[in-house]
C-alpha positions as CSV (number, residue, x, y, z in Angstrom):
1,X,26.6,13.5,-7.6
2,X,25.1,17.0,-8.0
3,X,24.6,18.9,-4.8
4,X,22.2,21.4,-6.4
5,X,19.0,21.8,-4.4
6,X,15.5,21.6,-5.9
7,X,14.4,25.2,-5.1
8,X,10.8,24.3,-5.8
9,X,10.8,22.1,-2.7
10,X,12.7,24.4,-0.4
11,X,10.7,25.6,2.7
12,X,9.4,29.1,2.6
13,X,11.5,31.8,4.3
14,X,11.1,35.3,5.6
15,X,7.9,37.1,4.6
16,X,6.4,34.1,2.7
17,X,6.8,31.9,5.8
18,X,5.3,34.6,8.0
19,X,2.2,34.9,5.7
20,X,1.8,31.1,5.6
21,X,1.9,30.9,9.4
22,X,-0.6,33.8,9.6
23,X,-2.9,31.9,7.2
24,X,-2.7,28.8,9.3
25,X,-3.8,30.8,12.3
26,X,-6.7,32.4,10.4
27,X,-7.9,29.0,9.2
28,X,-7.5,27.3,12.6
29,X,-9.6,30.0,14.3
30,X,-12.2,30.1,11.5
31,X,-12.5,26.3,11.6
32,X,-13.1,26.4,15.4
33,X,-15.7,29.2,15.2
34,X,-17.6,27.7,12.3
35,X,-17.8,24.2,13.8
36,X,-18.4,25.3,17.4
37,X,-20.7,28.3,16.9
38,X,-22.0,28.1,13.3
39,X,-21.9,30.1,10.1
40,X,-23.3,33.3,11.4
41,X,-20.8,33.5,14.3
42,X,-17.9,33.4,11.8
43,X,-17.1,37.0,10.8
44,X,-13.8,38.5,9.7
45,X,-14.1,40.9,12.6
46,X,-14.3,37.9,15.0
47,X,-11.3,36.3,13.3
48,X,-9.3,39.5,13.7
49,X,-10.3,39.7,17.4
50,X,-9.4,36.1,18.1
51,X,-6.1,36.1,16.2
52,X,-5.0,39.6,17.4
53,X,-4.5,41.0,13.9
54,X,-6.2,44.2,12.8
55,X,-9.5,44.1,11.0
56,X,-7.8,45.9,8.1
57,X,-5.3,43.1,7.8
58,X,-7.9,40.3,7.8
59,X,-10.2,42.1,5.4
60,X,-7.3,42.8,3.1
61,X,-6.5,39.1,3.1
62,X,-10.0,37.7,2.4
63,X,-12.3,40.6,1.4
64,X,-15.3,38.8,2.8
65,X,-16.0,35.9,5.1
66,X,-17.4,33.9,2.2
67,X,-13.9,33.9,0.6
68,X,-12.5,32.7,3.9
69,X,-15.0,29.8,4.1
70,X,-14.3,28.9,0.4
71,X,-10.6,28.7,1.2
72,X,-11.4,26.5,4.2
73,X,-13.5,24.3,1.8
74,X,-10.6,24.0,-0.6
75,X,-8.4,22.8,2.3
76,X,-11.1,20.3,3.3
77,X,-11.3,19.0,-0.3
78,X,-7.6,18.6,-0.6
79,X,-7.5,16.8,2.7
80,X,-10.1,14.4,1.5
81,X,-8.2,14.0,-1.8
82,X,-5.1,13.1,0.1
83,X,-6.9,10.5,2.2
84,X,-8.3,8.9,-0.9
85,X,-5.0,8.9,-2.9
86,X,-3.2,7.3,0.0
87,X,-5.9,4.6,0.3
88,X,-5.7,3.8,-3.4
89,X,-2.1,3.0,-2.9
90,X,-3.2,-0.1,-1.0
91,X,-2.1,-3.3,-2.8
92,X,-5.1,-5.3,-3.9
93,X,-7.8,-5.7,-6.4
94,X,-9.8,-2.6,-7.5
95,X,-12.7,-3.3,-5.1
96,X,-10.3,-3.8,-2.2
97,X,-8.7,-0.5,-2.9
98,X,-12.2,1.2,-3.1
99,X,-12.8,-0.6,0.2
100,X,-9.6,1.0,1.5
101,X,-11.0,4.4,0.7
102,X,-14.1,3.7,2.8
103,X,-11.9,2.4,5.6
104,X,-9.8,5.5,5.5
105,X,-12.9,7.7,5.8
106,X,-14.2,5.5,8.6
107,X,-10.9,5.8,10.5
108,X,-11.9,9.4,11.4
109,X,-15.6,9.9,10.5
110,X,-16.0,13.0,12.7
111,X,-13.2,14.8,10.7
112,X,-14.9,13.7,7.4
113,X,-18.3,14.9,8.6
114,X,-16.9,18.3,9.7
115,X,-15.1,18.7,6.3
116,X,-18.3,17.8,4.5
117,X,-20.3,20.3,6.5
118,X,-17.9,23.1,5.5
119,X,-18.0,22.0,1.8
120,X,-21.8,21.9,1.9
121,X,-22.2,25.4,3.2
122,X,-20.1,26.8,0.4
123,X,-22.7,25.6,-2.1
124,X,-25.5,27.4,-0.3
125,X,-27.1,30.3,-2.2
126,X,-26.1,32.8,0.6
127,X,-22.4,31.9,0.2
128,X,-21.4,30.9,-3.3
129,X,-22.5,34.1,-5.1
130,X,-20.2,36.2,-2.9
131,X,-17.1,33.9,-3.4
132,X,-14.6,35.3,-5.9
133,X,-14.6,33.7,-9.4
134,X,-11.0,32.5,-8.8
135,X,-11.9,30.6,-5.6
136,X,-15.1,29.2,-7.3
137,X,-12.9,27.8,-10.1
138,X,-10.4,26.4,-7.6
139,X,-13.2,24.8,-5.6
140,X,-14.7,23.2,-8.7
141,X,-11.3,21.9,-9.6
142,X,-10.8,20.2,-6.2
143,X,-14.3,18.6,-6.4
144,X,-13.6,17.3,-10.0
145,X,-10.3,15.8,-8.7
146,X,-12.1,14.0,-5.9
147,X,-14.7,12.6,-8.3
148,X,-11.9,11.5,-10.7
149,X,-10.0,9.8,-7.9
150,X,-13.1,8.0,-6.7
151,X,-13.8,6.9,-10.3
152,X,-10.4,5.4,-10.8
153,X,-10.9,2.0,-9.1
154,X,-14.2,1.6,-10.8
155,X,-12.6,2.1,-14.2
156,X,-9.8,-0.2,-13.3
157,X,-12.3,-2.9,-12.2
158,X,-14.0,-2.6,-15.6
159,X,-10.6,-2.9,-17.4
160,X,-9.6,-5.9,-15.3
161,X,-13.0,-7.7,-15.9
162,X,-14.0,-7.6,-12.3
163,X,-17.0,-5.3,-13.2
164,X,-19.0,-5.9,-16.3
165,X,-21.3,-3.0,-17.1
166,X,-24.4,-3.4,-19.2
167,X,-24.9,-1.8,-22.7
168,X,-24.8,2.0,-22.4
169,X,-23.8,1.9,-18.7
170,X,-20.8,4.0,-17.7
171,X,-18.5,3.9,-14.7
172,X,-19.3,7.5,-14.0
173,X,-23.0,6.5,-13.2
174,X,-21.8,4.1,-10.5
175,X,-19.4,6.6,-9.1
176,X,-22.2,9.2,-9.0
177,X,-24.4,6.8,-7.1
178,X,-21.7,6.1,-4.6
179,X,-21.0,9.9,-4.3
180,X,-24.7,10.6,-3.5
181,X,-24.8,7.8,-0.9
182,X,-21.8,9.2,1.0
183,X,-22.8,12.8,0.6
184,X,-26.3,12.0,1.7
185,X,-25.0,10.2,4.8
186,X,-22.8,13.2,5.7
187,X,-25.8,15.6,5.2
188,X,-28.0,13.5,7.5
189,X,-25.3,13.4,10.1
190,X,-24.9,17.2,10.1
191,X,-28.6,18.1,9.3
192,X,-30.3,16.7,12.4
193,X,-31.7,13.5,11.0
194,X,-33.8,11.7,13.7
195,X,-31.4,8.9,14.1
196,X,-33.0,7.9,17.4
197,X,-36.4,7.5,15.7
198,X,-34.7,5.4,13.0
199,X,-33.2,3.1,15.6
200,X,-29.8,3.5,14.0
201,X,-27.1,3.1,16.6
202,X,-24.3,3.2,14.0
203,X,-25.3,5.0,10.8
204,X,-21.8,4.6,9.4
205,X,-22.0,0.8,9.6
206,X,-25.4,1.0,7.9
207,X,-23.8,3.1,5.1
208,X,-20.9,0.7,4.6
209,X,-23.3,-2.2,4.5
210,X,-25.5,-0.7,1.8
211,X,-22.5,0.3,-0.3
212,X,-21.5,-3.4,-0.1
213,X,-25.0,-4.3,-1.3
214,X,-24.6,-1.8,-4.2
215,X,-21.3,-3.3,-5.3
216,X,-22.6,-6.8,-5.0
217,X,-25.7,-5.8,-6.9
218,X,-23.8,-4.6,-9.9
219,X,-21.6,-7.7,-9.8
220,X,-18.3,-6.0,-8.8
221,X,-16.0,-8.9,-7.9
222,X,-14.9,-10.2,-5.7
223,X,-18.4,-10.4,-4.3
224,X,-18.9,-10.4,-0.5
225,X,-19.9,-14.0,-0.6
226,X,-16.6,-15.0,-2.2
227,X,-14.1,-12.8,-0.4
228,X,-13.0,-12.2,3.1
229,X,-13.3,-8.4,3.4
230,X,-12.7,-8.6,7.1
231,X,-9.2,-9.8,6.3
232,X,-8.9,-7.0,3.7
233,X,-9.8,-4.6,6.5
234,X,-7.1,-6.1,8.7
235,X,-4.5,-5.6,6.0
236,X,-5.7,-2.1,5.4
237,X,-5.3,-1.2,9.1
238,X,-1.8,-2.7,9.2
239,X,-0.8,-0.9,6.0
240,X,-2.4,2.5,6.3
241,X,-2.9,3.0,10.0
242,X,-0.1,1.0,11.6
243,X,1.0,4.2,13.5
244,X,-2.3,4.3,15.3
245,X,-2.5,0.7,16.4
């Protein structure tokens, strides 16, 4: 057996490890400031002050705070992508695996909402124009991968005959509708929606219920009336979240 090591998987050493550790500190501090005090409180000068590095070092790394926020957003997108990809490894029919994606997000909804808040601010007109073209391209790539991953079980359901679309209908349209429902929920949760006036004690449960209505409405089998999704949820918890039980 060859004892040669895969150098591409070796942990970073020396200067590279130092820079990665420094970046982790930058992002941890920026994340805390952004979520705790808001967009305007997050400045490169503040990051320098809280991390103990010089302003010149921090400015040399990011150039402007918009680039820092964009890199935070890329991290958030990759984190979401990782959650989705893990959920889609669940053994079951396509709708069960899409259900697993929802269960995974529901497992830590606060983290999801925080990540979506960061992703949303990047698209604001005061941020995006100042983000470097390289980071804009990288951010777009992450979003495209998230959409493609969400689309996968829908396409698999069509291929398996569990979902029959009408003439001219495309899986992408259903995926887009699902995307807007989840994105709209996250926007409402971070945008000060009058949940009390709506008498919504549990907005996440309401979202999940209406996604179920959507899937039943387009005939994505197994339908809620013919499948025990509570049992599916139990298997998902045992499979994906056993370490937290």
